[in-house]
C-alpha positions, 0 to 999 in steps of 0.5 A: 334944158336938155343935155346932148349925150351920145352913146357910142361904141367902136363900129356904132352899131352893136354896144351902143345899141344895147346901151341906147335902149337901156339909156333910154329908159333910165332918162325916161324913168327919170323924167330927165330931158336929154338928147341922145345921140349914137355914134361910132369913136372916130365920129366923135372926135371932131365933135366932142365939143357938141356933147356934154356927155359921152357913155363909151362901150370902147376905150377914148383918146385921152382928149376926150376922157374928162366927158367919158362914162364907161358904159361897160357896166351895163353890159355887163350888170355888174357896177350898174348902179354906180354907173347910173349914179355917175351918169345923174352927177354928170348931168348935174354939172 
């Protein structure tokens, strides 16, 4: 069964697009079935329960923090391996 994942940034356009591209490649390479949705943080606030995981390049409210993984390592390249390990671990829960 595929997991539903939201990739978000402040506006749902710039950094989330970069992260979406990298996430699609990662999931395809690992053969992990997922349903990726790109959005902005304000659109996710009332729909967070619809997603198994939220990958964010921006600050999110504390109410969402339990299912959020910070995607800044994908943008900077620093900590990228740990980021992908955290994604795989989160999807096994």
